[in-house]
C-alpha angles and dihedrals in degrees: 000000000000090000091061089049090050092051091047093052091044095054091042089054092048090047093051092049092047091048088051093050093043091053093043092056099060091041087055092050092048091046092048092050091049094048090051091058091252091131098158091049090049089052093050091050090047092051088050094056097030097110091050099043106028107113098040114109095229097052095042091051092049094042090051090053091050093050092046092054091049089048092244089143100170091051091047091053093051091048095048091048091053091046095053093042088058094040112022091183095059095113095177093060087045090056095044090049089054089052091047090053090050091052088053090052086241087137098160090057092043091053091048092050091051092049090051090049092056088062091063126084098262131158116274096240089055090046089056091047091051093050090053092049090047091058091047090052092048094052092046091049093051091050090047093045093055114035114158132165126190127189133190118196135184121189133182120196154137127255115199093200113023098177104041120084095356099104104016092279093290118103129174117193118182093344094309120111115224116211118202118260135169094277094049093054093072106039103143122184143153120251145188121211128193120195134186121190131186123186117180130179123183117188115217099174135000090276106023132073142163117231133199125188124184128179127182123181139172123195118196122187123206099227109358095065093159086076095054108130139198119195137182130188128182131179129179127180156129128276130197118187136170134166094289109022145035132198125194125187113182140170113216134193133176138179129191131191125201123197091358092303129102108262111169139007127192134185128177150129128262130200124193126183122184122186125182105229097178136357093283102017128089130185115212129192121186129183127183134183119183143160122224122208115191106198097197100042121026090196087077094056108117149152120242127203122182137179121191129188120192142175120205129197119189141177132170095287102010135076127174130177134184117188140181122208130197115185143170128197111192118195110231093217119065090217090059098051089121086070091056117092146173116225139184127191142183118202139182131201131185128181122182129179107207090186137335089284104042129056131170128200126192122185135169140168139193116202133182121201130193121180124222100234141019118280106260092221103037095031092221132116103249116235125174144175119209124194126182135170133182139190122197133182123196126194125193112219092175140330089290108027126069138177121209142173129189135189119194130184124196128186130178127189118191139174084239105066091203089072098049117107146157119216135182126189126186127177141168123203152149133230136198119210125198 
């Protein structure tokens, strides 16, 4: 019986030694290729033996270095995490893991790893290098954690048709509803518009952030002061983003005053999803639900639901987007169903930076509208087609000052001629960003 036990132990010993030798040979090949600057060859060898060697400290540390050099950051992180779990005193893998986290913009984890590394018995020159990198990561994290941009803009321009198309053809001034007539279809005037924008982003983790957007604007007409407007919009929400996708959930609210009296309020929620299909192509899906309260005319109170599908193509200086919108606006009051409507739209957007100084933007939209009930005065179901196009030029005077000009054209055709209009708007302005 003892002879069988002896044979078993003998073969087990031989098998263990053979396994150790067989695992060392590939590791030596990979290490030799890597040390000879043949990184791609080393990566191919490592991938070939990955199933057999992954989980050993030596292989994981070497595999992480190869991936880091090839800018395969996610793979490097996983490898170094395995390496230090197997060998907690491997300060080189600790250090390279911290650098990999920093390349991922996972700055909190990078800072934590560097602090842990300082507790290990490491050479003094490496300790000094770590402390310098730790300060750099802290500064970068603070900048990333609090990223805010503010912009002040002042524009002067001319509107060929102030009334038409500006508030869905329904305007209430001082409690009196103004219906369109032949005179109101061509009410031209000069205007000045002041805008303030605030965009804030606060990073909470590598992938998650909170966002705040605020926009305040004032529009002042030269002669038709009854159409002066003040408007405020605010949005606050959550963003999740990784290398291939982005998710935004946002609550939005807006208020508008007309002729120095509150005219309309709106609150809602907005969801946006972006997914990178290919290297330069992104799929975008937006959904919005909101409620509109018209202070001066409760017939205009409504609920709005929109779904938007878009495709983006981008390069270094070029961005193009085509989008398709399907929307429904339901009147809150049964007696005001003729104000409710269904609409569909197709839009195109193109932005091109000729240089660091000049940028051009072209946009257009075609929209069809069908109302829910017949018009109580004309006794016809109202149907309309709306077309608009705009051209914008931006010029950078410095990192903070910009000049811009924009020309927009709007055209609406309707089965009720009283609602048809043409409108041109041209303005020139400057903005300051800080």
